[in-house]
C-alpha positions as CSV (number, residue, x, y, z in Angstrom):
1,M,-27.5,-67.3,-50.9
2,V,-24.1,-66.5,-50.2
3,G,-21.7,-64.2,-52.5
4,T,-18.0,-64.3,-53.4
5,Y,-14.9,-62.1,-52.5
6,N,-12.3,-59.7,-54.2
7,W,-9.3,-60.9,-52.7
8,M,-7.6,-57.8,-53.2
9,L,-10.0,-55.8,-51.1
10,V,-10.0,-58.8,-48.6
11,F,-6.0,-58.4,-48.1
12,A,-6.6,-54.7,-47.9
13,S,-9.1,-55.3,-45.0
14,Y,-6.4,-57.3,-43.3
15,C,-3.6,-54.6,-44.0
16,V,-6.3,-51.9,-42.4
17,A,-6.6,-54.2,-39.2
18,V,-3.0,-55.0,-39.0
19,I,-2.2,-50.8,-39.1
20,A,-5.1,-50.6,-36.3
21,S,-3.4,-53.0,-34.1
22,Y,-0.2,-51.5,-34.2
23,T,-1.6,-48.3,-33.5
24,A,-3.3,-49.5,-30.3
25,I,0.0,-51.3,-29.3
26,Y,2.0,-47.9,-29.8
27,F,-0.5,-46.2,-27.6
28,G,-0.8,-49.0,-24.9
29,T,2.8,-49.4,-24.3
30,R,3.4,-45.5,-24.7
31,V,0.7,-44.2,-22.7
32,F,1.8,-46.1,-20.1
33,S,4.4,-43.7,-18.5
34,L,1.9,-40.9,-19.1
35,S,-0.5,-39.4,-16.2
36,G,-2.9,-36.8,-15.7
37,G,-4.8,-34.8,-18.7
38,T,-1.9,-36.0,-21.2
39,R,-2.7,-39.7,-20.7
40,H,-6.3,-39.0,-20.9
41,F,-6.0,-37.2,-24.5
42,W,-3.9,-40.1,-25.6
43,L,-6.1,-42.5,-24.3
44,G,-9.0,-40.9,-26.0
45,M,-6.7,-40.7,-29.2
46,G,-5.8,-44.3,-29.2
47,A,-9.5,-45.5,-28.6
48,F,-10.5,-43.2,-31.6
49,C,-8.1,-44.6,-34.0
50,L,-8.1,-48.2,-33.0
51,G,-12.3,-48.2,-33.0
52,S,-12.1,-46.4,-36.6
53,G,-9.6,-48.7,-37.8
54,I,-11.6,-52.0,-36.9
55,W,-15.3,-50.3,-38.2
56,S,-12.9,-49.2,-41.5
57,M,-12.0,-53.1,-41.8
58,H,-15.5,-54.0,-41.5
59,F,-16.5,-51.6,-44.2
60,V,-13.6,-52.3,-46.4
61,G,-14.3,-56.5,-46.1
62,M,-17.9,-55.6,-46.7
63,S,-16.9,-53.9,-50.1
64,A,-14.6,-57.2,-50.8
65,Y,-17.8,-59.2,-50.7
66,T,-19.7,-59.2,-54.2
67,M,-23.4,-59.9,-53.2
68,P,-25.3,-62.9,-54.5
69,M,-27.7,-62.5,-57.9
70,H,-26.1,-58.9,-58.5
71,M,-27.8,-57.4,-55.4
72,H,-26.6,-54.0,-54.5
73,M,-24.7,-53.2,-51.2
74,T,-26.4,-49.9,-49.6
75,F,-26.0,-49.0,-46.0
76,S,-28.2,-46.4,-43.8
77,A,-25.6,-43.6,-43.0
78,T,-27.0,-43.0,-39.7
79,L,-26.9,-46.9,-38.7
80,T,-23.2,-46.8,-40.1
81,L,-22.4,-44.2,-37.8
82,L,-24.0,-45.8,-35.1
83,S,-21.9,-48.9,-35.4
84,W,-18.7,-47.1,-34.9
85,V,-19.6,-46.1,-31.5
86,P,-19.2,-50.2,-30.0
87,A,-15.7,-50.2,-31.4
88,V,-14.3,-47.1,-30.1
89,L,-15.8,-47.6,-26.5
90,A,-14.4,-51.3,-26.8
91,S,-11.1,-50.0,-27.9
92,A,-11.3,-47.5,-25.0
93,L,-11.7,-50.3,-22.9
94,A,-8.8,-52.1,-24.3
95,L,-6.4,-49.3,-24.1
96,Y,-7.7,-48.6,-20.3
97,V,-6.8,-51.9,-19.3
98,I,-3.5,-52.3,-21.2
99,T,-2.2,-49.1,-19.4
100,L,-3.2,-50.2,-15.8
101,P,-0.1,-50.6,-13.5
102,K,-1.6,-54.5,-12.6
103,V,-4.3,-56.2,-13.7
104,S,-5.6,-59.7,-12.4
105,A,-6.2,-62.7,-15.0
106,K,-10.1,-62.1,-13.9
107,T,-9.9,-58.3,-15.0
108,I,-8.3,-59.5,-18.6
109,A,-11.1,-62.0,-18.9
110,A,-13.9,-59.4,-18.3
111,S,-12.2,-56.7,-20.4
112,A,-12.0,-59.7,-23.3
113,F,-15.6,-60.1,-22.9
114,I,-16.7,-56.8,-22.9
115,M,-14.2,-55.6,-25.7
116,G,-15.5,-58.8,-27.9
117,T,-18.8,-57.5,-27.6
118,G,-18.0,-54.6,-28.5
119,I,-16.3,-55.7,-31.9
120,F,-19.3,-58.2,-32.1
121,A,-22.0,-55.6,-31.7
122,M,-20.1,-53.2,-34.3
123,H,-19.8,-56.0,-36.8
124,Y,-23.6,-57.2,-36.6
125,G,-24.6,-53.3,-36.4
126,G,-22.6,-52.7,-39.5
127,M,-24.4,-55.7,-41.3
128,Y,-28.0,-54.3,-39.9
129,A,-27.1,-51.2,-41.5
130,M,-27.4,-53.0,-44.7
131,Q,-31.2,-52.6,-44.2
132,M,-32.0,-55.8,-46.1
133,H,-36.0,-56.7,-47.4
134,P,-36.4,-59.8,-46.7
135,G,-33.6,-59.4,-43.9
136,I,-30.4,-61.4,-43.9
137,E,-30.3,-64.9,-42.4
138,Y,-27.7,-66.3,-39.9
139,D,-26.3,-69.7,-39.1
140,T,-26.5,-69.6,-35.3
141,L,-23.2,-71.9,-35.2
142,L,-21.6,-69.6,-36.9
143,V,-22.7,-66.6,-35.2
144,I,-21.9,-67.9,-31.7
145,L,-18.5,-69.2,-33.0
146,S,-17.3,-65.3,-34.4
147,G,-18.4,-64.0,-31.0
148,V,-16.2,-66.5,-29.5
149,I,-13.5,-65.7,-31.9
150,A,-14.1,-61.9,-30.9
151,V,-13.4,-62.6,-27.2
152,V,-10.4,-64.7,-27.6
153,A,-8.8,-62.5,-30.1
154,S,-9.7,-59.3,-27.5
155,G,-8.0,-61.3,-24.7
156,A,-5.2,-62.3,-26.8
157,A,-4.7,-58.7,-28.0
158,L,-5.1,-57.4,-24.4
159,V,-2.2,-59.8,-23.1
160,I,0.3,-59.5,-25.8
161,C,-0.3,-55.5,-25.5
162,R,0.6,-55.8,-22.0
163,K,3.7,-58.2,-22.9
164,V,5.0,-55.8,-25.3
165,R,6.3,-53.3,-23.1
166,D,8.5,-56.1,-21.2
167,V,10.1,-57.0,-24.2
168,P,14.1,-55.9,-24.4
169,P,14.4,-52.5,-26.5
170,Q,16.2,-54.2,-29.4
171,Y,13.3,-56.6,-30.1
172,A,10.7,-54.4,-29.1
173,L,9.7,-53.4,-32.7
174,A,9.9,-56.7,-34.2
175,F,7.4,-58.1,-31.3
176,K,5.1,-55.3,-32.2
177,V,4.9,-55.7,-35.9
178,L,4.4,-59.7,-35.1
179,A,1.9,-58.8,-32.5
180,A,0.0,-56.5,-35.0
181,L,0.2,-59.3,-37.6
182,V,-1.5,-61.5,-35.2
183,M,-4.2,-59.3,-33.9
184,G,-5.2,-58.4,-37.5
185,A,-5.6,-61.6,-38.3
186,A,-7.8,-62.1,-35.0
187,I,-9.9,-59.1,-36.3
188,C,-10.2,-60.3,-39.7
189,G,-10.7,-63.8,-38.4
190,M,-14.0,-62.8,-36.6
191,H,-15.3,-60.9,-39.7
192,Y,-15.0,-63.4,-42.3
193,T,-16.5,-66.0,-39.7
194,G,-19.9,-63.5,-39.1
195,M,-19.4,-62.8,-42.8
196,A,-19.8,-66.9,-43.4
197,A,-22.9,-67.1,-41.1
198,A,-24.8,-64.3,-43.3
199,S,-26.9,-65.6,-46.3
200,Y,-29.5,-63.5,-48.4
201,P,-32.6,-64.6,-49.1
202,M,-33.7,-64.8,-53.1
203,G,-35.0,-61.2,-53.9
204,S,-33.6,-59.4,-51.0
205,Q,-33.1,-55.8,-51.7
206,S,-31.4,-52.7,-49.4
207,H,-34.0,-50.1,-48.3
208,P,-34.1,-47.4,-50.8
209,D,-33.7,-44.7,-48.2
210,N,-29.8,-46.2,-47.9
211,L,-27.5,-43.3,-48.8
212,L,-24.0,-44.9,-48.7
213,R,-23.6,-47.4,-51.2
214,G,-20.9,-50.5,-50.8
215,D,-19.0,-50.3,-54.2
216,W,-17.3,-47.2,-53.4
217,M,-16.8,-47.8,-49.7
218,G,-13.5,-50.4,-50.3
219,I,-10.3,-48.8,-51.5
220,P,-11.3,-45.1,-50.8
221,T,-12.3,-46.2,-46.6
222,A,-8.7,-48.4,-46.5
223,I,-6.9,-45.4,-47.5
224,A,-8.4,-42.9,-45.9
225,A,-8.2,-45.1,-42.7
226,S,-4.7,-45.9,-43.1
227,I,-3.7,-42.3,-43.9
228,L,-5.6,-41.3,-40.6
229,L,-3.9,-44.0,-38.5
230,L,-0.4,-43.2,-39.6
231,L,-1.1,-39.4,-39.3
232,A,-2.2,-40.3,-35.8
233,L,0.9,-42.6,-35.3
234,Y,3.2,-39.7,-36.5
235,S,1.5,-37.2,-34.2
236,A,1.8,-39.5,-31.4
237,Y,5.5,-40.2,-32.1
238,T,6.4,-36.8,-32.7
239,D,4.7,-35.8,-29.5
240,F,6.2,-38.5,-27.5
241,R,9.6,-37.6,-28.5
242,A,9.4,-34.0,-27.7
243,M,8.5,-35.3,-24.0
244,E,11.0,-37.9,-24.0
245,R,13.6,-34.9,-24.8
246,A,11.9,-33.1,-22.2
247,R,12.5,-36.1,-19.8
248,Q,16.2,-36.7,-21.1
249,E,17.0,-32.6,-20.6
250,E,15.5,-33.4,-16.8
251,R,17.7,-36.7,-16.2
252,N,20.7,-34.6,-17.6
253,R,20.0,-31.7,-15.1
254,N,19.9,-34.3,-12.5
255,E,22.9,-36.0,-13.5
256,A,24.8,-32.8,-13.7
257,A,23.7,-31.5,-10.2
258,R,24.8,-35.0,-8.7
259,Q,28.1,-34.7,-10.5
260,S,28.4,-31.4,-8.7
261,A,27.4,-32.5,-5.2
262,F,29.1,-35.8,-5.5
263,F,32.0,-35.8,-7.9
264,D,35.1,-33.8,-8.3
265,S,35.0,-31.9,-11.2
266,L,38.9,-31.8,-12.2
267,T,39.5,-35.6,-11.8
268,G,35.9,-37.0,-12.2
269,L,36.7,-38.7,-8.6
270,A,34.1,-39.4,-5.9
271,N,34.0,-36.1,-3.6
272,R,34.6,-36.1,0.2
273,S,30.8,-35.9,0.7
274,L,30.1,-39.4,-1.6
275,L,33.1,-41.0,0.4
276,E,31.5,-40.1,3.8
277,A,28.3,-41.3,2.4
278,K,29.6,-44.4,1.5
279,V,31.7,-45.3,4.8
280,L,28.2,-44.7,6.6
281,E,26.7,-47.1,4.3
282,K,28.7,-49.9,4.9
283,L,28.6,-49.3,8.5
284,T,25.2,-49.3,8.5
285,V,25.0,-52.3,6.5
286,S,27.5,-54.1,8.7
287,A,25.5,-52.9,11.7
288,T,22.5,-55.3,10.4
289,N,24.9,-57.8,9.5
290,T,25.8,-61.1,11.6
291,S,29.3,-61.0,10.6
292,P,30.5,-57.8,9.7
293,A,32.5,-57.2,7.0
294,P,35.8,-55.5,7.6
295,F,37.5,-52.9,5.2
296,M,40.1,-50.5,5.0
297,L,40.3,-46.8,4.7
298,V,43.5,-45.7,2.7
299,Y,45.0,-42.1,2.8
300,F,47.4,-40.5,0.2
301,E,48.2,-36.7,0.8
302,L,50.9,-34.9,-1.6
303,T,52.5,-32.8,1.5
304,D,54.0,-30.0,-0.7
305,Y,51.3,-29.5,-2.9
306,R,50.4,-26.1,-1.9
307,D,54.0,-24.9,-2.5
308,L,54.1,-26.4,-5.9
309,W,50.8,-24.9,-6.6
310,Q,52.4,-21.4,-5.3
311,R,55.4,-21.8,-7.4
312,H,54.3,-23.4,-10.7
313,G,50.6,-21.9,-10.9
314,E,47.1,-23.6,-11.0
315,V,47.5,-25.3,-14.7
316,Y,50.6,-27.0,-13.1
317,A,49.1,-27.9,-10.2
318,Q,45.9,-29.5,-12.0
319,A,48.0,-31.6,-14.1
320,L,49.9,-32.9,-11.0
321,T,46.9,-33.9,-9.6
322,K,45.5,-35.6,-12.7
323,Y,49.0,-37.9,-12.9
324,V,48.6,-38.5,-9.1
325,V,45.0,-39.8,-10.0
326,T,46.3,-41.9,-12.9
327,E,48.9,-43.8,-10.9
328,L,46.5,-44.1,-7.8
329,Q,44.0,-45.4,-9.7
330,A,46.5,-48.0,-11.4
331,Q,47.6,-48.9,-8.0
332,L,44.2,-49.3,-6.4
333,P,42.4,-52.1,-8.8
334,T,40.4,-53.5,-6.2
335,A,39.3,-50.6,-4.2
336,E,35.6,-50.0,-4.2
337,L,35.7,-45.9,-4.4
338,V,38.7,-43.7,-4.6
339,A,38.1,-40.3,-3.8
340,R,39.4,-36.9,-4.0
341,Y,39.4,-35.8,-0.4
342,S,40.8,-32.4,-0.6
343,G,42.6,-30.4,-3.1
344,S,45.8,-32.2,-2.1
345,S,44.5,-35.6,-0.6
346,F,42.9,-38.7,-1.6
347,M,41.2,-41.8,-0.2
348,A,40.1,-45.1,-1.1
349,I,38.2,-48.1,0.4
350,M,39.7,-51.1,0.2
351,P,37.6,-54.3,0.8
352,S,40.4,-56.0,2.8
353,N,41.9,-55.5,6.4
354,D,45.3,-57.4,5.5
355,L,48.3,-55.4,6.5
356,Q,50.3,-57.3,3.7
357,V,48.3,-55.5,1.3
358,I,48.9,-52.2,2.7
359,T,52.7,-52.7,2.8
360,A,52.7,-54.0,-0.8
361,L,50.7,-50.9,-2.1
362,V,53.3,-48.4,-0.2
363,Q,55.8,-50.1,-1.6
364,R,54.7,-49.7,-5.3
365,L,53.7,-46.2,-4.3
366,S,57.1,-45.8,-3.2
367,S,58.5,-47.0,-6.6
368,R,56.1,-45.0,-8.5
369,F,56.9,-41.5,-6.8
370,S,60.4,-42.0,-5.6
371,A,61.6,-40.9,-8.9
372,A,61.2,-37.4,-10.5
373,V,58.5,-36.9,-13.1
374,T,58.0,-33.8,-15.9
375,I,54.8,-32.2,-15.5
376,N,54.1,-29.7,-17.8
377,G,57.8,-29.5,-18.9
378,T,58.9,-29.0,-15.2
379,A,61.0,-31.8,-13.5
380,T,59.1,-32.8,-9.8
381,R,59.5,-34.9,-7.3
382,C,56.4,-35.7,-5.5
383,N,56.5,-35.6,-1.4
384,W,53.6,-37.6,-0.2
385,G,52.3,-39.1,3.2
386,F,50.3,-42.1,3.6
387,G,47.7,-43.4,6.1
388,F,45.0,-45.8,7.0
389,S,42.4,-47.2,9.3
390,E,40.8,-50.6,9.9
391,Y,37.3,-51.3,10.5
392,P,36.3,-52.2,13.4
393,K,39.8,-52.0,15.1
394,S,40.3,-48.0,14.1
395,G,36.8,-47.2,15.1
396,T,33.4,-48.1,14.6
397,N,31.8,-44.8,13.2
398,S,32.9,-42.6,10.2
399,R,34.4,-39.8,11.7
400,N,36.9,-42.0,13.7
401,L,37.5,-44.1,10.8
402,I,38.5,-41.3,8.7
403,R,40.2,-39.2,11.2
404,A,42.5,-42.5,12.1
405,A,43.3,-42.7,8.3
406,Q,44.7,-39.3,8.2
407,R,47.5,-40.0,10.4
408,I,50.7,-40.0,8.3
409,R,52.0,-43.5,9.3
410,R,54.6,-43.2,5.9
411,S,55.9,-40.3,4.1
412,S,58.0,-40.2,1.0
413,N,61.4,-40.1,3.2
414,D,60.5,-43.4,5.2
415,S,61.2,-46.8,4.5
416,A,58.2,-49.1,3.8
417,S,58.7,-51.5,6.5
418,E,55.8,-53.3,8.3
419,S,56.7,-52.0,11.6
420,Q,56.3,-48.2,10.5
421,L,52.8,-49.1,9.3
422,A,51.4,-50.9,12.4
423,L,47.9,-49.2,14.0
424,V,48.5,-47.4,16.8
């Protein structure tokens, strides 16, 4: 004989399975970045929550079942508790595999079989906890089918959980919810296939020593399990947020140190250290290339910067520097890097060795800096010098290239003829 179902409790069992699945996905994707004791703690918490969710789903599903012939559903407390163990162990294995850096298809298959076996043992262990006399009879084919569903669902869950962390951030939440819905359906599919395999002989009764009654294990169990899982999620979320803030602060400190080491604080340009490192990097790349790519270093210097500083003060000098940087960046749109080489000089890496490009650049700079400009209320005419070097003609190491570029080949009082710009 078979019984009927309370569909409200069937839906409640599915909700518990979905929440448990989402908890597993959340822990699986977040624990991956942890290590040491913290990783082991949250793996244990995840296994506890997922195993408890699967276990709770089973007994909510059992409460949805109305026994035939008005039989009473009761459970042995000891056997019911023991049925929780394989669910937790199976969940621990699942989370461990999910968080491994790399796994083979064989590892996934073996883990799916072990995890499915754990869920299978939990289900039929929970059924055995009813202690029916005469005992429950099973349809062998449906029992085998429920086992296959458990293994296949476990494999799908493992693959889904590993794929979730590869999803773009903007789609991560939707994918996790969808994955949890699919996993919840798989867990319920195994349970209700197993229930379909069971039939109860006429006159069957539960053992009189059973302490747990099935008619009060439905909605209360679903609510308690859901609250437990949601609290675990909230606790994990809060903890991970705190760790993420700590990591972000560390990244900010590292970025601040990098900015201090390689960037000018006033202009935001690269400093001398970064420029020299970039030139060395290009030379290193060129040295391993069959066709070295030529490039130029362009040098620009405010020749009367020190006098202007002493005459008008620091605030004026800083404003003048910012003005010059703005103009240089506007005239050097194709530069790979523009750097403040010293307080009064700037240097850029140009991905070209065309002398006409340099001539045109000098003409534009002459046009921009020939007229007086007003800096902090003071009319100023910028006196400047210009130089450049070319790889490999001017040198084949960074020191020679930089020194060659610093030789002034054009000043603010010179004409911008090509002959004055010729390399020496």
